[in-house]
Backbone bond lengths (Angstrom), bond angles and torsions (degrees), N, CA, C in turn:
res aa  C-N    CA-C-N  psi(-1)  N-CA   C-N-CA  omega(-1)  CA-C   N-CA-C  phi
1 M - - - 1.507 - - 1.579 110.21 -
2 L 1.289 114.18 -36.57 1.437 115.62 179.88 1.496 114.14 -57.32
3 R 1.334 116.77 -39.64 1.425 122.04 178.03 1.483 110.09 -64.59
4 I 1.311 116.36 -47.93 1.509 120.79 -174.18 1.541 109.46 -67.74
5 L 1.346 117.13 -45.65 1.502 121.56 -170.31 1.492 115.34 -93.20
6 H 1.418 115.57 -25.74 1.499 118.67 -173.74 1.489 113.94 -131.74
7 G 1.329 118.85 8.02 1.454 121.29 171.97 1.531 117.13 74.49
8 L 1.314 117.67 23.50 1.418 124.35 175.69 1.499 110.13 -54.07
9 M 1.351 121.83 130.05 1.483 119.54 -178.60 1.513 110.28 -91.89
10 R 1.315 111.64 66.11 1.489 121.21 171.89 1.463 108.90 -148.57
11 F 1.366 115.36 134.00 1.451 118.52 173.74 1.513 110.74 -80.66
12 S 1.333 116.87 166.25 1.480 118.47 -174.89 1.537 106.38 -147.39
13 E 1.350 111.85 164.58 1.501 119.87 175.97 1.531 108.42 -122.48
14 D 1.277 115.05 7.74 1.500 120.33 179.30 1.465 114.75 -114.35
15 L 1.410 114.76 145.98 1.425 122.14 168.63 1.517 106.26 -128.25
16 D 1.339 118.05 106.68 1.443 124.24 -174.20 1.520 110.12 -104.66
17 F 1.303 118.87 127.44 1.464 123.89 176.37 1.537 110.75 -124.95
18 A 1.286 116.13 158.80 1.463 121.03 174.79 1.554 106.85 -141.75
19 L 1.333 114.54 138.39 1.397 118.87 175.38 1.538 112.06 -68.27
20 L 1.303 118.64 159.45 1.438 121.03 177.73 1.554 113.53 -75.18
21 E 1.316 114.99 -24.02 1.469 121.60 176.16 1.513 107.15 -149.34
22 V 1.370 112.21 160.95 1.468 118.63 -177.18 1.544 111.78 -61.79
23 D 1.347 114.62 133.95 1.469 119.60 178.59 1.483 104.78 -151.47
24 R 1.330 115.37 93.39 1.509 123.79 178.92 1.544 111.49 -63.50
25 G 1.381 114.90 -22.77 1.425 116.55 -175.97 1.525 113.38 -96.56
26 F 1.279 117.70 9.29 1.487 122.46 -176.89 1.535 110.04 -57.11
27 D 1.321 115.68 130.98 1.462 123.11 -177.90 1.529 110.49 -106.12
28 L 1.279 118.05 102.04 1.485 121.41 -179.73 1.542 109.05 -69.73
29 N 1.319 117.67 -32.83 1.477 119.74 -176.10 1.521 112.58 -58.42
30 S 1.371 117.09 -32.13 1.381 122.12 -178.53 1.535 114.78 -63.40
31 Y 1.322 118.07 -18.06 1.412 124.44 179.37 1.619 112.31 -98.23
32 L 1.341 113.54 -20.00 1.515 114.56 -176.36 1.493 115.47 -70.81
33 G 1.325 116.88 -30.39 1.448 118.10 179.59 1.519 113.45 -63.29
34 S 1.358 115.82 -44.43 1.470 120.43 179.26 1.553 109.08 -68.18
35 M 1.258 119.20 -35.12 1.414 123.04 176.63 1.504 112.02 -62.19
36 N 1.356 116.26 -43.62 1.408 119.71 177.62 1.507 112.91 -65.27
37 A 1.348 115.90 -41.07 1.483 119.32 176.17 1.575 113.54 -59.47
38 E 1.330 110.95 -43.82 1.504 115.42 179.21 1.501 114.21 -65.26
39 L 1.329 116.23 -36.94 1.472 118.20 178.67 1.522 110.63 -70.01
40 K 1.346 117.15 -37.98 1.445 118.50 177.84 1.492 113.20 -63.67
41 A 1.268 118.45 -30.78 1.526 123.69 178.21 1.524 109.75 -64.24
42 F 1.344 117.25 -22.72 1.446 123.34 178.86 1.521 112.97 -101.89
43 G 1.298 116.79 5.14 1.493 123.03 176.94 1.441 115.30 91.13
44 Y 1.355 119.47 15.40 1.411 121.06 -179.07 1.547 113.86 -103.77
45 D 1.276 120.07 141.17 1.480 123.04 174.62 1.492 109.16 -103.81
46 L 1.369 114.92 136.76 1.479 120.68 -170.85 1.560 108.38 -122.70
47 K 1.266 115.11 127.31 1.493 122.64 171.72 1.552 108.78 -116.13
48 I 1.303 118.78 124.45 1.426 123.83 -172.65 1.559 108.97 -107.85
49 E 1.305 114.74 125.06 1.472 123.11 -177.39 1.580 107.38 -118.01
50 G 1.363 114.55 144.91 1.469 118.66 174.58 1.495 112.16 -65.95
51 R 1.327 113.43 161.17 1.543 116.62 -178.58 1.462 112.11 -69.24
52 S 1.406 120.82 -16.28 1.441 123.08 -177.88 1.538 110.26 -99.01
53 S 1.336 117.35 12.77 1.461 121.15 -178.41 1.488 115.41 -67.96
54 A 1.409 114.35 -25.38 1.427 117.15 176.21 1.590 106.96 -149.46
55 N 1.362 114.89 140.28 1.439 118.01 -174.42 1.514 109.32 -64.51
56 A 1.360 117.76 -38.41 1.478 119.62 -179.03 1.556 110.44 -58.11
57 V 1.346 116.89 -34.55 1.438 120.41 -179.73 1.459 110.03 -80.12
58 Q 1.324 119.58 -43.20 1.399 123.77 177.29 1.590 114.11 -52.19
59 N 1.322 112.19 -42.12 1.473 117.40 -178.03 1.506 116.18 -69.02
60 T 1.391 116.52 -10.13 1.423 117.98 179.21 1.528 116.11 -90.97
61 F 1.362 113.44 -1.70 1.450 118.67 176.79 1.541 108.65 -87.00
62 L 1.281 116.95 123.13 1.467 122.86 -171.50 1.545 110.43 -72.64
63 K 1.316 115.32 -39.59 1.481 119.85 -177.39 1.541 111.68 -109.30
64 D 1.363 115.94 136.71 1.460 117.64 179.90 1.555 112.19 -72.76
65 D 1.340 118.85 -23.79 1.441 122.93 -176.55 1.576 113.17 -94.82
66 S 1.316 116.95 9.39 1.462 118.83 173.73 1.521 108.66 -85.97
67 L 1.350 112.80 158.94 1.509 122.14 176.82 1.529 107.02 -96.81
68 G 1.320 115.37 136.70 1.462 115.91 -176.19 1.534 109.60 -146.56
69 R 1.350 113.16 154.11 1.447 120.03 172.62 1.500 106.98 -144.51
70 L 1.276 117.94 156.34 1.471 127.72 172.74 1.541 105.71 -102.73
71 L 1.281 117.38 115.13 1.483 122.50 177.13 1.497 108.43 -95.60
72 N 1.353 113.10 121.35 1.493 117.66 174.05 1.524 106.74 -104.93
73 V 1.321 116.99 106.02 1.387 122.43 -172.79 1.601 110.26 -103.75
74 Q 1.278 118.97 119.11 1.443 119.73 177.73 1.561 108.61 -102.88
75 Y 1.317 117.60 130.99 1.439 125.62 -175.69 1.531 112.51 -125.88
76 P 1.371 115.57 146.84 1.420 116.81 -175.82 1.525 113.76 -76.18
77 K 1.357 117.71 151.61 1.430 122.07 173.89 1.519 106.22 -124.77
78 A 1.368 114.28 142.06 1.449 116.34 179.97 1.503 116.52 -67.21
79 D 1.315 115.31 -26.79 1.493 120.75 -174.92 1.486 114.01 -108.13
80 G 1.318 117.88 23.73 1.481 119.13 177.76 1.502 115.02 168.67
81 P 1.293 118.77 -164.89 1.491 123.73 -175.41 1.536 109.33 -71.58
82 K 1.275 116.78 161.99 1.511 123.04 179.10 1.506 108.79 -57.27
83 R 1.322 113.82 145.56 1.453 122.67 175.50 1.567 109.47 -106.85
84 S 1.288 115.60 155.94 1.483 120.59 -173.74 1.565 109.37 -111.69
85 L 1.255 114.92 140.31 1.497 124.81 176.63 1.496 109.89 -128.93
86 K 1.308 118.69 127.18 1.439 124.13 178.61 1.526 109.61 -102.57
87 I 1.329 116.36 127.95 1.453 123.24 178.35 1.450 109.97 -125.75
88 K 1.320 118.28 130.78 1.482 122.69 175.80 1.485 108.31 -90.07
89 L 1.282 117.45 123.69 1.445 125.63 179.89 1.558 109.71 -111.12
90 E 1.313 115.89 124.22 1.468 117.84 -176.71 1.568 110.22 -138.37
91 V 1.267 115.10 135.25 1.485 121.68 178.62 1.540 110.86 -123.86
92 D 1.326 116.65 123.35 1.384 121.25 -178.35 1.577 107.71 -86.29
93 T 1.316 116.05 112.97 1.479 117.53 -175.78 1.518 108.95 -94.25
94 N 1.371 118.75 1.64 1.462 120.24 178.93 1.503 105.52 -134.27
95 P 1.345 115.44 66.01 1.491 117.50 -171.68 1.579 111.61 -71.89
96 P 1.321 116.54 142.56 1.468 120.38 173.78 1.506 112.47 -59.80
97 A 1.265 118.29 153.59 1.483 123.36 178.61 1.485 109.65 -76.49
98 G 1.279 119.14 158.84 1.457 124.71 168.17 1.501 116.76 101.41
99 A 1.324 120.32 -1.58 1.457 122.81 179.57 1.539 108.87 -76.23
100 N 1.343 116.10 144.59 1.401 124.69 170.92 1.553 111.10 -107.57
101 T 1.338 114.63 144.47 1.507 119.83 -175.58 1.524 108.85 -116.71
102 E 1.309 112.17 164.45 1.460 122.69 172.42 1.553 111.38 -147.26
103 T 1.229 120.01 159.72 1.456 121.34 176.89 1.500 110.00 -104.85
104 K 1.363 114.00 128.16 1.406 121.53 178.27 1.563 109.84 -117.67
105 F 1.328 114.04 145.02 1.493 121.96 -176.91 1.488 109.70 -113.63
106 L 1.367 111.91 133.25 1.436 118.65 179.86 1.549 109.05 -129.11
107 D 1.371 117.48 159.27 1.505 119.84 -173.01 1.544 110.73 -125.14
108 F 1.361 119.45 16.80 1.442 120.28 -176.68 1.555 107.94 -135.14
109 P 1.311 120.17 123.94 1.485 125.42 6.89 1.491 112.58 -88.58
110 I 1.336 115.96 -8.55 1.463 121.10 170.77 1.530 109.30 -138.10
111 N 1.283 119.90 168.84 1.483 123.41 175.25 1.548 109.92 -66.86
112 F 1.386 116.82 124.64 1.433 117.57 177.52 1.575 107.97 -156.16
113 S 1.301 116.88 164.46 1.451 121.93 176.39 1.536 110.75 -112.14
114 V 1.328 112.75 155.08 1.478 119.15 176.68 1.546 109.80 -132.73
115 T 1.256 119.27 134.38 1.441 122.78 172.23 1.573 107.17 -92.41
116 A 1.300 114.67 120.75 1.571 117.25 -174.24 1.497 106.26 -138.07
117 H 1.316 112.14 156.23 1.482 118.45 169.90 1.467 110.27 -59.33
118 D 1.352 115.26 142.54 1.550 116.50 175.23 1.538 107.52 -70.71
119 L 1.298 113.29 171.65 1.476 121.45 -175.62 1.508 111.56 -60.24
120 P 1.302 121.23 -46.22 1.530 115.10 176.13 1.497 117.12 -60.57
121 S 1.354 117.87 -33.11 1.401 122.34 174.11 1.589 110.80 -72.32
122 L 1.300 117.90 -40.25 1.414 117.66 174.87 1.500 112.94 -61.45
123 F 1.347 118.25 -38.80 1.414 123.82 177.78 1.563 110.64 -65.15
124 A 1.350 116.03 -38.55 1.404 118.38 174.07 1.529 114.71 -61.37
125 G 1.326 112.69 -43.40 1.473 115.70 175.06 1.532 113.91 -63.79
126 K 1.333 116.35 -36.78 1.464 117.74 176.73 1.524 111.98 -70.06
127 S 1.359 115.65 -32.44 1.466 119.98 177.29 1.488 109.48 -66.50
128 H 1.291 118.33 -39.51 1.479 122.58 177.14 1.501 110.47 -57.14
129 A 1.290 118.91 -44.05 1.450 126.72 176.90 1.554 111.63 -64.53
130 L 1.332 114.47 -41.16 1.547 117.84 176.57 1.479 110.09 -61.44
131 L 1.311 119.51 -40.13 1.456 125.94 -171.72 1.529 110.76 -84.46
132 C 1.338 120.39 -29.63 1.422 121.39 -168.23 1.566 114.44 -118.81
133 R 1.333 119.91 -12.64 1.444 121.36 -175.54 1.605 107.14 -68.26
134 E 1.269 117.04 133.74 1.466 123.71 -175.86 1.512 113.53 -80.30
135 Y 1.263 119.71 -6.44 1.437 120.97 179.26 1.561 109.33 -137.18
136 I 1.266 117.26 162.54 1.468 122.18 -173.86 1.585 110.17 -81.60
137 K 1.257 114.47 125.71 1.435 123.28 177.98 1.495 109.12 -127.07
138 G 1.330 118.08 99.64 1.468 121.15 -175.18 1.568 111.38 -62.72
139 R 1.288 118.85 -24.54 1.402 121.73 179.66 1.497 110.71 -64.00
140 D 1.326 120.17 -34.27 1.434 123.46 176.31 1.582 109.31 -60.92
141 W 1.315 114.84 -42.14 1.472 115.63 -175.79 1.494 111.73 -76.33
142 F 1.391 119.04 -29.92 1.466 122.24 171.73 1.530 107.62 -56.62
143 D 1.319 115.80 -50.43 1.463 122.43 -177.39 1.557 108.25 -60.23
144 F 1.297 118.15 -44.11 1.443 119.27 178.02 1.545 113.08 -51.95
145 L 1.255 113.50 -45.40 1.489 120.00 -178.89 1.561 109.78 -63.42
146 W 1.341 114.98 -36.73 1.504 119.52 178.13 1.537 107.88 -62.66
147 Y 1.385 115.80 -50.03 1.478 117.72 -179.24 1.465 110.99 -56.85
148 V 1.353 118.35 -45.77 1.467 120.88 179.22 1.513 108.93 -56.89
149 G 1.333 118.85 -45.15 1.451 120.30 -179.63 1.497 114.63 -63.56
150 Q 1.338 116.39 -27.20 1.473 123.17 176.72 1.539 114.01 -86.56
151 K 1.316 116.68 -3.26 1.465 126.73 176.79 1.574 106.98 59.25
152 I 1.279 115.34 48.72 1.481 121.91 178.14 1.503 109.11 -93.24
153 K 1.308 117.60 135.35 1.457 120.85 171.99 1.472 110.68 -100.69
154 P 1.383 120.46 133.54 1.401 120.56 -177.49 1.559 109.93 -63.56
155 N 1.356 113.83 151.64 1.438 120.02 172.93 1.520 107.19 -81.87
156 F 1.314 117.32 98.35 1.449 120.45 -173.06 1.498 115.93 -70.81
157 N 1.329 118.55 -24.11 1.470 119.58 171.15 1.476 112.27 -62.45
158 F 1.344 116.10 -45.40 1.430 123.11 178.99 1.570 109.46 -63.78
159 L 1.324 115.54 -45.92 1.410 118.94 -179.38 1.494 113.04 -61.43
160 S 1.405 117.29 -39.62 1.468 120.85 177.71 1.506 110.36 -63.33
161 S 1.335 119.10 -38.52 1.456 121.97 177.78 1.505 112.04 -64.65
162 A 1.314 115.48 -41.67 1.557 120.33 179.99 1.519 108.31 -66.18
163 L 1.358 120.06 -41.27 1.396 123.09 -175.89 1.573 108.39 -66.92
164 E 1.355 115.24 -38.77 1.423 120.20 179.80 1.577 113.28 -65.78
165 Q 1.378 113.82 -27.20 1.380 120.25 -176.79 1.481 117.65 -86.92
166 F 1.366 115.16 -34.93 1.464 120.87 -173.83 1.563 109.90 -149.85
167 G 1.322 115.19 141.88 1.441 120.38 176.66 1.467 116.33 109.69
168 P 1.352 119.70 -172.65 1.487 122.65 -176.56 1.555 112.12 -64.43
169 W 1.332 119.54 -21.25 1.427 121.25 -178.91 1.523 110.39 -98.02
170 K 1.260 121.57 9.53 1.460 124.89 177.24 1.508 113.24 -51.91
171 G 1.339 114.07 127.37 1.464 118.26 175.93 1.553 116.52 75.19
172 T 1.333 113.93 10.04 1.504 116.35 -176.67 1.581 111.29 -101.48
173 A 1.326 117.89 -1.23 1.438 121.95 -179.37 1.496 112.48 55.98
174 V 1.347 115.05 37.35 1.471 121.62 178.62 1.561 109.65 -63.82
175 K 1.268 115.62 141.43 1.495 124.66 176.92 1.518 108.58 -110.78
176 A 1.335 116.78 105.30 1.456 118.60 -178.02 1.480 110.60 -78.35
177 T 1.277 119.56 128.12 1.479 126.49 177.04 1.496 103.24 -131.00
178 M 1.372 116.98 174.19 1.436 123.07 -179.25 1.549 110.19 -63.46
179 D 1.314 116.25 -42.59 1.458 122.10 176.76 1.528 111.32 -59.75
180 W 1.335 116.86 -50.41 1.485 120.90 177.13 1.472 111.07 -56.96
181 Y 1.348 114.28 -46.94 1.478 119.71 -175.50 1.501 109.91 -62.54
182 K 1.353 115.45 -45.54 1.539 115.72 176.39 1.431 113.78 -56.33
183 K 1.294 118.39 -46.02 1.469 123.12 178.35 1.474 114.38 -58.37
184 E 1.300 116.30 -54.54 1.466 120.85 -173.12 1.554 110.55 -71.93
185 L 1.310 119.21 -38.42 1.452 119.23 -179.22 1.475 110.89 -72.16
186 A 1.333 117.56 -32.28 1.469 118.73 176.20 1.542 110.45 -66.10
187 S 1.317 118.08 -37.29 1.443 120.99 174.98 1.508 112.04 -63.22
188 R 1.330 115.30 -38.39 1.518 121.07 177.98 1.523 111.03 -66.90
189 I 1.303 114.86 -41.83 1.504 119.94 -178.29 1.538 108.94 -60.49
190 K 1.299 117.19 -39.91 1.490 121.75 -179.84 1.494 114.86 -66.64
191 E 1.360 116.61 -15.37 1.425 122.18 -178.46 1.510 114.38 -94.09
192 V 1.320 117.48 -18.47 1.457 122.10 -173.64 1.452 114.75 -69.75
193 D 1.353 119.55 140.33 1.428 127.27 169.87 1.563 102.93 -89.39
194 W 1.382 113.31 102.39 1.450 115.91 -172.20 1.538 112.65 -71.37
195 Q 1.360 117.20 -23.81 1.475 117.74 177.82 1.534 108.89 -67.33
196 K 1.394 118.24 -39.96 1.399 121.16 178.66 1.601 110.24 -66.12
197 A 1.310 114.17 -37.59 1.486 118.61 179.67 1.569 109.65 -65.42
198 K 1.278 116.39 -37.73 1.543 118.74 -179.12 1.478 108.84 -71.97
199 T 1.386 119.56 -37.28 1.443 121.36 -179.68 1.516 108.83 -66.10
200 D 1.324 121.18 -37.37 1.423 123.18 179.93 1.492 111.57 -63.28
201 V 1.307 119.87 -45.89 1.433 123.24 -166.51 1.579 110.98 -88.15
202 Q 1.261 122.73 -28.49 1.414 123.75 -167.12 1.527 114.35 -56.27
203 R 1.347 116.60 -33.68 1.484 119.06 -175.72 1.585 109.34 -74.35
204 F 1.280 117.63 -9.88 1.466 121.33 179.43 1.520 112.58 -101.14
205 L 1.358 116.04 8.75 1.480 118.98 -176.71 1.535 111.90 -117.81
206 R 1.336 115.43 155.78 1.400 124.22 169.82 1.548 109.71 -63.93
207 P 1.334 119.95 150.58 1.457 120.53 178.31 1.545 113.94 -54.54
208 V 1.280 116.78 -35.72 1.481 119.42 179.82 1.552 111.63 -67.89
209 D 1.318 115.84 -31.22 1.487 119.71 179.35 1.527 112.62 -80.46
210 V 1.334 113.87 -26.47 1.565 116.86 179.97 1.529 108.40 -58.85
211 K 1.296 113.88 -37.58 1.512 118.30 -178.27 1.539 110.47 -57.10
212 T 1.274 120.08 -30.19 1.443 120.57 -175.86 1.543 112.22 -73.40
213 L 1.341 116.78 -13.33 1.434 121.70 177.17 1.496 115.54 -63.18
214 D 1.411 113.40 -21.59 1.458 117.65 -178.62 1.595 108.26 -64.85
215 L 1.293 118.48 -19.97 1.477 121.89 179.99 1.540 111.60 -78.81
216 W 1.346 116.49 -17.01 1.488 117.94 -171.93 1.489 112.81 -69.54
217 T 1.290 113.94 105.15 1.490 125.37 176.73 1.547 108.22 -140.80
218 T 1.253 116.63 167.58 1.460 120.38 173.14 1.511 113.62 -55.10
219 D 1.340 114.69 -45.16 1.499 121.27 -178.09 1.500 108.83 -64.90
220 F 1.338 118.99 -36.83 1.470 122.48 -177.34 1.589 107.90 -63.48
221 F 1.294 116.37 -48.59 1.446 119.92 -177.33 1.469 113.43 -71.05
222 L 1.345 116.42 -34.10 1.472 117.72 176.01 1.501 109.88 -64.99
223 A 1.336 115.95 -40.30 1.487 119.53 176.61 1.522 114.18 -61.38
224 N 1.352 114.76 -34.01 1.506 117.72 178.35 1.510 110.37 -75.13
225 L 1.308 118.02 -35.16 1.402 124.09 174.95 1.575 111.06 -60.99
226 K 1.293 114.24 -43.35 1.402 120.21 178.19 1.528 111.08 -66.83
227 R 1.330 116.97 -36.70 1.446 123.70 175.62 1.513 111.39 -61.75
228 L 1.318 116.48 -45.56 1.418 120.71 177.74 1.527 114.65 -61.69
229 T 1.358 114.26 -47.29 1.478 116.49 -176.17 1.504 112.22 -76.44
230 S 1.328 120.31 -16.57 1.464 122.74 177.89 1.520 113.18 -85.04
231 M 1.313 115.30 -25.70 1.498 118.18 -175.91 1.508 113.85 -96.18
232 L 1.328 119.09 -1.61 1.406 124.47 -174.94 1.486 112.07 -116.81
């Protein structure tokens, strides 16, 4: 969503959504038919797989109680057979409290509006992933640098709710503050295998941005964390 709504210079294979309020009975399937029809109108073929169809896909879902599908989209090429694109679609039916939303307007392929978390809430969600994800995802850290560059402060109320709901701080009534955030994220940064992080993210970047991965070290990210906490 950061690329679509805010111009982040990173490609993605994920589409993550959250309901505005808890709805355990939410039916994702009721939306997939109209999605398929819309894609067909633009010449795309869609195959929908369950989130448990492959272990590698299942492991990328952060929350067990979210709804997810793997979308296999085939699209036409002028110079050959159709190509396939896999997109992970996830909907959080039990969203943490405290997120703020805003309405964004887009004009491709038609004019439409999107209700989305605002940037501080998006940064809080990304921070939750940085602190709680059990495997290395370099794309998370690329996004962290983008938020720092935009001088965005995480929505700590939303982050606190997310930490209470899922991850190693679940049920501890932790109160996220800038000091807490600085301490815990610094500890996390020191644990990351930066070569693995770079390998994960580089295929989602433009060639000019791949060169910046040479800077990715523990000291580099600690410096950016210090930059974030000192300017907010």
